[in-house]
C-alpha positions as CSV (number, residue, x, y, z in Angstrom):
1,M,-7.3,70.3,143.7
2,A,-7.0,71.8,147.1
3,A,-5.2,68.7,148.3
4,R,-2.9,68.7,145.3
5,R,-2.0,72.3,146.1
6,A,-1.4,71.4,149.7
7,V,1.1,68.8,148.6
8,G,3.1,71.5,146.7
9,T,2.8,74.0,149.5
10,A,4.0,71.4,152.1
11,R,6.9,70.2,149.9
12,R,8.1,73.8,149.3
13,S,8.0,74.5,152.9
14,G,9.8,71.3,153.8
15,D,6.9,70.3,156.2
16,H,7.1,66.5,155.9
17,D,4.1,65.9,158.2
18,A,1.9,68.2,156.2
19,E,3.0,66.7,153.0
20,A,2.1,63.2,154.2
21,A,-1.3,64.5,155.3
22,A,-1.9,66.1,151.9
23,H,-0.9,63.0,150.0
24,E,-3.5,61.0,152.1
25,A,-6.1,63.7,151.3
26,V,-5.2,63.3,147.6
27,D,-5.6,59.6,147.9
28,R,-9.0,59.9,149.6
29,A,-10.2,62.2,146.9
30,K,-9.0,59.9,144.1
31,H,-10.9,56.9,145.7
32,A,-14.0,59.1,146.0
33,L,-13.8,60.0,142.3
34,G,-13.3,56.4,141.3
35,E,-9.8,56.9,140.1
36,R,-8.4,54.4,142.5
37,G,-9.8,51.2,144.0
38,P,-10.4,47.8,142.5
39,V,-8.8,47.2,139.2
40,W,-11.3,46.8,136.3
41,W,-9.2,44.3,134.4
42,G,-9.5,41.7,137.1
43,D,-13.3,41.5,137.1
44,G,-13.5,38.4,135.0
45,A,-15.1,40.1,132.0
46,P,-13.8,39.0,128.6
47,D,-11.2,41.3,127.0
48,L,-12.7,42.5,123.8
49,N,-9.8,44.6,122.7
50,R,-8.6,43.9,119.2
51,H,-12.1,42.5,118.2
52,M,-14.3,43.9,115.5
53,A,-17.4,45.3,117.2
54,R,-19.6,43.1,115.0
55,A,-17.9,40.0,116.5
56,T,-18.7,40.9,120.1
57,P,-21.7,41.2,122.3
58,Y,-21.9,44.8,121.1
59,A,-22.9,43.6,117.5
60,T,-26.5,44.8,117.7
61,W,-25.6,48.1,119.2
62,F,-22.9,48.6,116.5
63,A,-25.3,47.6,113.7
64,D,-27.9,50.1,114.9
65,L,-25.3,52.9,114.6
66,G,-25.2,52.8,110.9
């Protein structure tokens, strides 16, 4: 959050160099938190959206819930 606040502070003061540095700090933080980086949908895993759980590899797990 400190980096996000620094973006606002720099923007309000009109300091373009400080704003760019703050944006870079936000980007580094987001990468460290796993919010940015390689996309998950390009990993080759099957897309199981719109499938019933019982018809997926999660069938046993799903059956054990009930």
